[in-house]
C-alpha positions as CSV (number, residue, x, y, z in Angstrom):
1,M,-8.7,-3.4,-3.3
2,M,-7.2,-6.3,-4.6
3,T,-4.0,-8.1,-3.7
4,Y,-1.2,-10.4,-5.5
5,K,2.3,-11.1,-5.2
6,G,2.7,-8.6,-2.5
7,Y,1.1,-6.0,-4.4
8,T,-2.1,-3.8,-3.9
9,A,-4.0,-2.6,-6.4
10,K,-7.3,0.3,-6.3
11,V,-10.1,-0.6,-8.8
12,E,-12.5,1.9,-10.1
13,F,-15.8,1.9,-12.3
14,D,-16.0,3.9,-15.1
15,D,-20.0,4.2,-15.8
16,E,-19.6,5.9,-19.3
17,D,-17.4,3.2,-20.8
18,M,-18.6,0.6,-18.7
19,I,-15.4,-0.8,-17.8
20,F,-13.1,-1.3,-14.6
21,Y,-9.6,0.2,-14.5
22,G,-7.0,-0.2,-12.1
23,E,-3.6,0.8,-10.8
24,V,-1.2,-0.7,-8.6
25,I,-0.4,1.5,-5.5
26,G,2.5,2.1,-2.9
27,I,5.1,1.7,-5.7
28,R,6.6,4.6,-7.7
29,D,6.4,2.5,-11.1
30,V,3.1,3.1,-13.1
31,V,1.7,-0.3,-13.7
32,T,-2.4,0.0,-14.8
33,F,-4.8,-2.7,-15.9
34,E,-8.7,-2.8,-17.2
35,G,-11.4,-5.2,-17.4
36,D,-15.1,-5.3,-18.3
37,S,-16.1,-7.7,-15.6
38,V,-14.7,-8.8,-12.1
39,K,-13.2,-11.6,-13.5
40,K,-11.4,-10.1,-16.1
41,I,-10.4,-7.1,-14.2
42,E,-8.4,-9.7,-11.5
43,K,-6.7,-11.2,-14.4
44,A,-5.6,-8.3,-15.9
45,F,-4.5,-7.3,-12.7
46,H,-2.5,-10.3,-12.1
47,D,-0.9,-10.3,-15.8
48,S,-0.2,-6.5,-15.3
49,V,1.8,-7.4,-12.2
50,D,3.6,-10.6,-13.8
51,D,4.4,-8.3,-16.8
52,Y,5.9,-5.7,-14.8
53,L,8.4,-8.3,-12.6
54,N,9.2,-10.2,-16.3
55,M,10.0,-6.7,-17.7
56,C,12.0,-5.6,-14.7
57,K,14.1,-9.1,-14.9
58,E,14.6,-8.3,-18.7
59,R,16.0,-5.5,-18.2
60,N,17.9,-6.6,-15.1
61,E,16.1,-3.9,-12.9
62,V,15.1,-4.5,-9.3
63,P,11.1,-4.0,-9.0
64,D,10.1,-1.3,-7.0
65,K,8.3,-3.1,-3.9
66,P,5.3,-2.4,-2.0
67,F,5.8,-0.2,1.2
68,S,7.6,-2.5,3.7
69,G,5.8,-0.7,6.8
70,K,9.1,0.7,8.2
71,F,10.1,4.3,7.9
72,L,12.1,6.5,10.3
73,V,10.7,9.4,11.7
74,R,12.6,12.1,13.6
75,L,11.0,13.7,16.9
76,S,12.1,16.3,19.2
77,P,13.5,14.5,22.4
78,E,10.0,16.3,24.3
79,I,7.7,14.3,21.9
80,H,9.7,11.1,21.9
81,R,9.7,11.2,25.5
82,K,5.9,11.5,25.8
83,I,5.4,8.7,23.3
84,F,7.6,6.6,25.4
85,T,5.4,7.6,28.6
86,S,1.9,7.0,27.1
87,A,3.0,3.6,25.6
88,K,4.3,2.6,29.1
89,K,1.1,3.5,30.9
90,A,-0.8,1.7,28.0
91,G,1.3,-1.2,28.8
92,L,2.7,-1.3,25.0
93,S,5.5,-1.2,23.0
94,V,6.5,2.2,21.5
95,N,5.5,0.4,18.2
96,A,2.3,-1.0,18.9
97,W,1.4,2.4,20.6
98,L,2.1,4.5,17.6
99,N,0.4,1.8,15.3
100,Q,-2.8,1.9,17.4
101,N,-2.8,5.7,17.8
102,L,-2.1,6.4,14.1
103,R,-4.5,3.7,13.0
104,N,-7.1,5.6,15.0
105,L,-6.2,9.1,14.0
106,L,-6.5,7.8,10.1
107,D,-9.7,5.9,10.7
108,D,-11.0,9.3,12.1
109,H,-9.9,11.3,9.3
110,C,-9.7,9.3,6.0
């Protein structure tokens, strides 16, 4: 993974064409790039992000931003109560408890 100006990219290697290729992740728009060396893929990533931001500016469009880390989740009152109680028992805020437990869950399953 690479980051630039708040955007994150996933990079892969195509061993048939001997080229790195990547895509900005976490946004709805498609921003891709490629290069045949580490330095070139990094430059291509930076150039693609800059081109994307410039294109949006020229079109008077707001560029899609990477995920903020905030999202609304609707829970049943029973689950909400259990989360609140578990967080208090652990000495954590609900937010910290959820982050810790979701991270552990994802680490185990992803």
